[in-house]
N, C-alpha and C positions, 0 to 999 in steps of 0.2 A: 582688802587690797590684793589678796592673792599671793602675798610674799610669804615664803616658807623658809624658816631658818634650818640649818642642818639638824639642830636638836628636834625641831618640829617634824622634820622629815623622818628621822629615826623613830620618833615616838609614834607617828602615824603608821609607819611600816610595821611596827610591832603590835599596834592596836588593831589594825585592819583584820588580821586572821582570827582574832579572838572576840571581835565586836559582837557577833551574834551570840557567843557564849555568855557575854556579859548581859546582853538583853534577855536571854533565856533564864538567867539567874535572877531576873527581876528588875535590873536597872532600867529606868524609863528613858533609855537612849533612843534616838531616831534610828531608823533602819540603816541609813548610810553613816559612815564615820564622819562626824561633823564637829571637828575640834575648833575651839575658839582660841585657846591659849595653852602653851606648854611652859612650865616653869620649874626651877630647881631640879634640873635633869642631871642624872649620873648614869653613864653607860660604861660597861666593862666588856671589852671585845675579846672574842676568840679569833680563830684563824679566818673564818668567813661569816661569823654571826656575832650578834651581840649576846653575850652569855647572861648578863644581868643588866637590868635597867630599872631605874626608879625615877619617877617624876610626878609633879603635880600637873593635872590637866583640868581644863574646863571645856565642856561640850554642850552643844544645843541638845535639848531633851524634848520629850513629848509635851504637847500642849503649850509650847512656847517657853517652857521652863529652861533653866540652866543648871546643869549638874557639874559639881566640882569634886575632885578626889585626889588622893595620892595613890599611885599604883607602883607596885614592885613586880616585875616580870622576870621569871627565871626560865632559861632554856636548858635542856638536857640533850646533849647531842645536837641534832638539828630540829628539835621539837620544842615548842613553847609548852613547858610542863606545868607551870603554875603562874597565876596572877593573883596578887593579894591587894585589895583596895582598902584604904583606911580614910577616915575623916570625910566620908561621903556626905555631901549636902545637895539638896535640890532647892534652888532659889534661896540659898543661905540657911535653910533649915536642915537639921540632921535627917538623914535617910535611914529608916529602920534603926538598926544598932550602930550604923556608921561604918561597918566593915563587911567585906565580902571576899570569899576565896573561891576561885574556880580553877579546875584542872583541865585546861582545854585540849591538850594533846594534839596540837595543830602544828604544821610545818612552820618553822621560824623563817623569816625572810632572809634570803641570802644577799649579802652586800657585795658590791663589785670589788675586784681585787685592789682597787685604789682606796680601800677603806681607810688606810693610814692617812692619806691626804685629806679625806673627808673628816676624820677625827681631829686632825690638826686644825682644820677650818672651824670645827665645832669648838675646840678648845679656845681658839681665838675669839669666837663670838661670846662664849661664856666667861672669858677672862681667866682661863686655866692654862 
């Protein structure tokens, strides 16, 4: 449908800079960030970036498969310093050991100065 929730937008903006790092680490993701679902999201904001994020995501993968995982993303300064994935499955089957850690060292997305309004909207959507 093309509708993106605030949580979905934050998650996508955090995943886009590290997507290729995840692919290089072996995840069978498509070349473009192709998310299907974001769930159970928690974001901790700094002044202009999300400092910590954790969420479940489902994405379209290679050969028509569907990849699902929980990811925790940490930023240090304005850099995405760590991404830890757990409970990784492809088409419902465990992927390798089910965990993956990458140290992408990529610029974190900068959020507009009205991030407080956007976080309020996000809280309203997720019932917090």
